[in-house]
N, CA, C and O of each residue as an XYZ file, in Angstrom:
456
protein
N     -11.977    -16.830      6.153
C     -10.728    -16.865      4.877
C     -10.787    -15.166      5.349
O     -11.672    -14.497      5.885
N      -9.260    -14.810      4.824
C      -8.612    -13.651      5.102
C      -9.089    -13.091      4.060
O      -9.093    -13.830      3.076
N      -9.812    -11.247      3.781
C      -9.994    -10.648      2.974
C      -9.503     -9.573      2.718
O      -9.510     -8.885      3.739
N      -8.898     -8.846      1.536
C      -7.901     -7.629      1.716
C      -8.733     -6.423      0.560
O      -8.691     -6.698     -0.639
N      -9.265     -5.465      0.893
C      -9.735     -4.846      0.290
C      -9.009     -3.299     -0.153
O      -9.118     -2.394      0.675
N      -8.473     -3.093     -1.107
C      -8.140     -1.843     -1.564
C      -8.798     -0.661     -2.104
O      -9.426     -0.764     -3.158
N      -8.699      0.730     -1.337
C      -9.651      1.691     -2.011
C      -8.558      2.707     -1.871
O      -7.466      2.595     -1.313
N      -9.196      3.919     -2.622
C      -8.499      5.025     -2.608
C      -7.873      5.283     -3.724
O      -7.462      6.443     -3.685
N      -7.518      4.592     -5.009
C      -6.771      4.884     -5.887
C      -7.604      5.620     -6.896
O      -8.825      5.487     -6.979
N      -6.920      6.360     -7.614
C      -7.381      7.438     -8.509
C      -6.434      8.126     -9.653
O      -5.237      7.903     -9.836
N      -7.247      8.980    -10.341
C      -5.946      9.821    -11.528
C      -5.768     11.020    -10.494
O      -6.635     11.321     -9.674
N      -4.557     11.663    -10.626
C      -3.966     12.517     -9.920
C      -2.586     13.678    -10.804
O      -1.612     13.250    -11.424
N      -2.938     15.126    -10.583
C      -1.767     15.248    -11.369
C      -0.565     14.942    -10.708
O      -0.571     14.492     -9.562
N       0.713     15.203    -11.498
C       1.784     15.209    -10.575
C       1.956     16.466    -10.079
O       1.739     17.591    -10.530
N       2.677     15.758     -8.382
C       2.628     16.908     -7.127
C       1.814     16.430     -6.263
O       2.179     16.530     -5.091
N       0.517     15.791     -6.528
C      -0.678     15.622     -5.867
C      -0.487     14.727     -4.769
O       0.637     14.298     -4.506
N      -1.684     14.356     -3.988
C      -1.683     13.435     -3.227
C      -2.751     12.572     -3.128
O      -3.901     12.916     -3.402
N      -2.337     11.106     -2.627
C      -3.586     10.361     -2.669
C      -3.222      9.297     -1.170
O      -2.171      9.018     -0.594
N      -4.631      8.929     -0.946
C      -4.517      7.934      0.302
C      -4.835      6.443      0.271
O      -6.045      6.230      0.194
N      -4.232      5.591      0.303
C      -4.968      4.451     -0.437
C      -5.112      3.843      1.282
O      -4.432      4.125      2.269
N      -6.305      2.899      1.121
C      -6.633      2.121      2.605
C      -6.839      0.407      1.961
O      -7.286      0.076      0.863
N      -6.371     -0.411      3.010
C      -6.719     -1.841      2.771
C      -7.407     -2.164      4.357
O      -6.989     -2.004      5.504
N      -8.713     -2.716      3.746
C      -9.342     -3.100      4.900
C      -9.554     -4.487      4.929
O     -10.264     -5.059      4.102
N      -8.915     -5.103      5.931
C      -8.615     -6.668      6.483
C     -10.314     -7.316      6.920
O     -10.965     -6.695      7.761
N     -10.712     -8.178      6.472
C     -11.630     -9.013      7.054
C     -11.497     -9.834      8.633
O     -12.416    -10.322      9.292
N     -10.319     -9.796      8.893
C      -9.675     -9.932     10.163
C      -9.210     -9.167     11.076
O      -9.484     -7.989     10.843
N      -8.447     -9.375     12.305
C      -7.918     -8.826     13.366
C      -6.437     -8.585     12.640
O      -5.799     -9.546     12.211
N      -5.974     -7.294     12.546
C      -4.587     -7.452     11.759
C      -3.602     -7.686     12.666
O      -2.468     -7.874     12.224
N      -3.813     -7.719     13.987
C      -2.947     -8.071     14.982
C      -2.230     -9.286     14.651
O      -1.085     -9.519     15.038
N      -3.104    -10.248     13.743
C      -2.692    -11.510     13.323
C      -1.398    -11.573     12.444
O      -0.792    -12.642     12.374
N      -1.017    -10.627     11.866
C      -0.270    -10.054     10.932
C       1.536    -10.003     11.313
O       1.860     -8.899     11.749
N       2.332    -10.694     11.243
C       3.426     -9.658     11.635
C       4.062     -8.935     10.731
O       5.095     -8.394     11.128
N       3.751     -8.768      9.639
C       3.673     -7.839      8.693
C       2.708     -7.602      7.913
O       1.991     -8.547      7.585
N       2.425     -6.211      7.389
C       1.551     -5.807      6.307
C       2.277     -4.720      5.362
O       2.842     -3.773      5.909
N       2.277     -4.809      4.247
C       2.769     -4.276      3.070
C       1.883     -3.271      1.977
O       0.659     -3.150      2.028
N       2.659     -2.669      1.108
C       2.104     -2.400      0.001
C       2.992     -2.833     -0.955
O       4.088     -3.203     -0.534
N       2.748     -2.888     -2.379
C       3.485     -3.230     -3.248
C       2.628     -2.522     -4.674
O       1.497     -2.038     -4.635
N       3.566     -2.630     -5.958
C       3.105     -1.891     -6.857
C       3.253     -2.835     -8.118
O       4.099     -3.724     -8.023
N       2.706     -2.764     -8.995
C       3.232     -3.045    -10.530
C       2.944     -2.160    -11.537
O       1.735     -1.933    -11.494
N       3.436     -1.597    -12.358
C       3.373     -0.893    -13.377
C       3.377     -1.956    -14.616
O       3.955     -3.043    -14.641
N       2.636     -1.399    -15.566
C       2.433     -2.308    -17.099
C       3.650     -2.680    -17.647
O       4.239     -1.674    -18.042
N       4.406     -3.912    -17.879
C       5.139     -4.355    -18.525
C       6.251     -4.766    -17.501
O       7.286     -5.299    -17.902
N       5.944     -4.422    -15.693
C       6.611     -4.471    -15.142
C       6.159     -5.702    -13.803
O       5.063     -6.165    -13.486
N       7.424     -5.911    -13.307
C       7.373     -6.881    -11.968
C       6.783     -5.970    -10.702
O       7.169     -4.884    -10.269
N       5.873     -6.697    -10.348
C       5.452     -6.214     -8.809
C       6.487     -5.992     -8.116
O       7.358     -6.853     -7.987
N       6.583     -4.465     -7.399
C       7.680     -4.428     -6.642
C       7.077     -3.675     -5.518
O       6.017     -3.050     -5.478
N       8.314     -3.943     -4.282
C       7.467     -3.391     -2.828
C       7.703     -1.828     -2.988
O       8.399     -1.209     -3.792
N       7.111     -1.518     -2.233
C       6.761      0.087     -1.981
C       7.063      0.155     -0.174
O       7.925      0.964      0.170
N       6.487     -0.533      0.754
C       6.717      0.045      1.786
C       6.264     -1.346      2.817
O       5.486     -2.211      2.413
N       6.686     -1.364      3.730
C       6.300     -2.332      4.661
C       6.076     -1.988      6.511
O       7.112     -1.578      7.035
N       5.394     -2.065      7.045
C       4.917     -2.342      8.494
C       5.176     -3.418      9.229
O       4.896     -4.459      8.633
N       5.627     -3.568     10.349
C       5.551     -4.562     11.652
C       4.673     -4.548     12.423
O       3.944     -3.569     12.264
N       4.308     -5.378     13.435
C       3.059     -5.153     14.269
C       3.578     -3.995     15.086
O       2.819     -3.288     15.750
N       5.097     -3.781     15.018
C       5.727     -3.192     16.314
C       5.858     -1.578     15.753
O       6.509     -0.717     16.344
N       5.056     -1.346     14.414
C       5.048     -0.499     14.053
C       6.502     -0.148     12.872
O       6.580      0.898     12.228
N       7.409     -1.135     12.817
C       8.600     -0.872     12.257
C       8.492     -0.385     10.248
O       8.205     -1.232      9.403
N       8.709      0.676     10.003
C       8.567      0.901      8.731
C       9.657      0.615      7.830
O      10.829      0.763      8.174
N       9.257      0.150      6.519
C      10.550      0.193      5.691
C       9.524      0.597      4.044
O       8.397      0.293      3.650
N      10.830      1.529      3.405
C      10.510      1.690      2.564
C      11.351      1.640      1.268
O      12.568      1.533      1.412
N      10.755      1.716     -0.189
C      11.964      1.680     -1.567
C      12.111      3.111     -1.142
O      11.522      3.950     -0.460
N      13.485      2.943     -2.083
C      14.434      4.378     -2.048
C      13.588      5.149     -3.101
O      13.886      6.343     -3.122
N      12.603      4.790     -3.989
C      12.108      5.477     -4.880
C      10.989      6.468     -3.871
O      10.646      7.502     -4.445
N      10.526      6.314     -2.772
C       9.125      6.649     -2.641
C       9.577      7.025     -0.943
O       8.580      7.202     -0.242
N      10.996      7.176     -0.162
C      11.340      7.668      1.233
C      10.930      9.214      0.815
O      11.007      9.864     -0.228
N      10.533      9.434      1.939
C      10.119     11.295      1.886
C       8.977     11.714      1.129
O       8.657     12.902      1.177
N       8.345     10.938      0.464
C       7.049     10.831      0.146
C       5.884     10.362      0.430
O       4.806     10.951      0.514
N       6.265      8.782      0.642
C       5.069      8.143      1.371
C       4.892      7.967      2.313
O       5.971      8.203      2.856
N       3.880      7.533      3.400
C       3.868      6.772      4.633
C       3.088      5.936      4.996
O       1.885      6.141      5.158
N       3.722      4.774      5.190
C       2.691      3.529      5.697
C       2.304      3.808      7.106
O       3.086      4.362      7.879
N       1.031      3.408      7.474
C       0.491      3.388      8.665
C      -0.142      2.027      8.854
O      -0.181      1.189      7.954
N      -0.630      1.850     10.049
C      -1.666      0.816     10.532
C      -2.536      1.153     11.530
O      -2.127      1.606     12.599
N      -4.049      0.925     11.224
C      -5.040      1.194     12.505
C      -5.623      0.114     12.952
O      -6.649     -0.309     12.420
N      -4.966     -0.569     14.144
C      -5.144     -1.871     14.239
C      -6.555     -1.991     14.891
O      -7.130     -3.079     14.912
N      -7.148     -0.780     15.462
C      -8.470     -0.765     15.998
C      -9.953     -1.034     14.562
O     -11.084     -1.518     14.584
N      -9.214     -0.500     13.674
C     -10.389     -0.301     12.366
C      -9.525     -1.595     11.535
O      -9.939     -1.709     10.381
N      -8.486     -2.522     11.869
C      -8.341     -3.063     11.101
C      -7.668     -2.892      9.814
O      -7.491     -3.909      9.144
N      -7.247     -1.719      9.344
C      -6.856     -0.977      8.422
C      -5.494     -0.571      8.062
O      -4.640     -0.133      8.833
N      -5.405     -0.745      6.947
C      -3.716     -0.307      6.698
C      -4.032      0.845      5.948
O      -5.149      1.084      5.490
N      -2.663      1.817      5.785
C      -2.792      2.969      5.061
C      -1.558      3.351      4.252
O      -0.443      2.969      4.607
N      -1.727      4.020      3.285
C      -0.465      4.608      2.377
C      -0.664      6.249      2.089
O      -1.265      6.966      1.288
N      -0.063      6.345      2.875
C      -0.433      8.214      2.478
C       0.769      8.481      1.352
O       1.921      8.174      1.655
N       0.474      9.065      0.037
C       1.340      9.272     -1.096
C       1.459     10.754     -1.494
O       0.545     11.362     -2.051
N       2.602     11.273     -1.182
C       2.699     12.876     -1.396
C       3.249     13.071     -2.749
O       3.544     12.104     -3.451
N       3.437     14.632     -3.245
C       4.542     14.516     -4.154
C       4.516     13.621     -5.259
O       5.604     13.276     -5.721
N       3.375     13.144     -5.811
C       3.448     11.842     -6.821
C       4.109     12.221     -7.799
O       4.512     13.384     -7.789
N       4.367     11.496     -8.747
C       5.172     11.535     -9.792
C       4.668     10.567    -11.121
O       3.912      9.668    -10.753
N       4.859     10.577    -12.132
C       4.157     10.097    -13.244
C       4.762      8.545    -13.136
O       4.170      7.582    -13.623
N       5.747      8.469    -12.583
C       6.573      7.152    -12.773
C       6.021      6.287    -11.216
O       6.553      5.227    -10.889
N       5.064      6.841    -10.496
C       4.354      5.954     -9.296
C       3.540      5.397    -10.152
O       3.489      4.185     -9.944
N       2.883      5.733    -11.017
C       1.209      4.946    -11.848
C       1.360      3.573    -12.207
O       1.849      3.146    -13.253
N       0.774      2.740    -10.988
C       0.858      1.808    -11.028
C      -0.340      0.623    -10.852
O      -1.094      0.799    -11.810
N      -0.733     -0.272    -10.209
C      -1.959     -1.078     -9.684
C      -1.261     -1.071     -8.041
O      -0.046     -1.239     -7.935
N      -1.745     -0.955     -7.341
C      -0.910     -0.985     -5.932
C      -1.974     -1.568     -4.989
O      -3.157     -1.263     -4.841
N      -1.126     -2.598     -4.332
C      -1.519     -4.149     -3.617
C      -1.091     -4.097     -2.546
O       0.103     -3.949     -2.287
N      -2.197     -4.235     -1.550
C      -1.973     -4.546     -0.384
C      -1.408     -6.271      0.332
O      -1.924     -7.342      0.012
N      -0.716     -6.166      0.931
C      -0.382     -7.549      1.363
C       0.070     -7.731      2.983
O       0.749     -6.946      3.645
N      -0.498     -8.968      3.392
C      -0.449     -9.335      4.883
C       0.110    -10.405      5.393
O      -0.670    -11.356      5.337
N       1.174    -10.680      5.889
C       1.831    -12.034      6.072
C       1.726    -12.422      7.802
O       1.483    -11.661      8.739
N       1.898    -13.321      7.805
C       1.901    -14.447      9.383
C       2.544    -15.326      8.352
O       3.371    -15.062      7.479
N       1.741    -16.819      8.800
C       2.756    -18.062      8.297
C       2.436    -18.379      6.858
O       2.883    -19.300      6.174
N       1.394    -17.238      6.464
C       0.991    -17.029      5.025
C       0.857    -15.916      4.546
O       0.924    -14.951      5.308
N       0.687    -15.770      3.499
C       0.468    -14.406      2.536
C      -0.600    -13.994      1.477
O      -0.812    -14.342      0.315
N      -1.107    -13.236      2.219
C      -2.700    -12.727      1.575
C      -2.594    -11.413      0.698
O      -2.015    -10.416      1.127
N      -3.214    -11.466     -0.618
C      -3.062    -10.023     -1.332
C      -4.536     -9.679     -1.570
O      -5.411    -10.533     -1.434
N      -4.774     -8.526     -1.897
C      -5.446     -7.739     -1.995
C      -5.747     -7.543     -4.173
O      -4.811     -7.588     -4.971
N      -7.099     -7.364     -4.537
C      -7.524     -7.153     -5.269
C      -6.490     -6.195     -6.382
O      -6.286     -6.358     -7.585
N      -6.042     -5.315     -5.570
C      -5.320     -3.942     -6.015
C      -6.492     -3.009     -6.473
O      -7.622     -3.329     -6.840
N      -5.825     -1.558     -6.333
C      -6.162     -0.434     -7.036
C      -5.385      0.621     -7.846
O      -4.381      1.184     -7.409
N      -5.778      0.786     -8.728
C      -5.199      1.712     -9.688
C      -4.606      2.810     -8.929
O      -4.927      3.064     -7.768
N      -3.691      3.490     -9.637
C      -3.181      5.030     -9.016
C      -2.608      5.407    -10.641
O      -1.875      4.687    -11.319
N      -3.157      6.700    -11.016
C      -2.771      7.039    -12.414
C      -1.994      8.508    -11.997
O      -2.575      9.384    -11.356
N      -1.032      8.587    -12.319
C      -0.204     10.321    -11.878
C      -0.091     10.600    -13.412
O       0.486      9.822    -14.171
N      -0.691     11.782    -13.821
C      -0.570     12.555    -15.157
C       0.231     13.646    -14.743
O       0.086     14.374    -13.762
N       1.186     13.659    -15.715
C       2.041     15.060    -16.015
C       1.740     16.404    -16.155
O       2.635     17.217    -16.382
């Protein structure tokens, strides 16, 4: 059974940084695409960034130049480095991994104060 466990969320002031991690219970080589999504209160879940098995990354316009997604296949872990955080980045951040199926973590809260 695939399990994804996010960590690294917390409370940070605007302009600060956080690094999210997503540890998988299986080898992440099996996933074609992994990504980070977020959901703010009262809003739909939205894509933040994705990365393919060959390292190609894609970002939402709102985070381009501030966030960096990466994956460490040896550690079976996905990362999201978040810099220059803004209050509008406040949300629950979810890790996703996909091959023929799609798997989700339980989420980690990120709160950015102004």
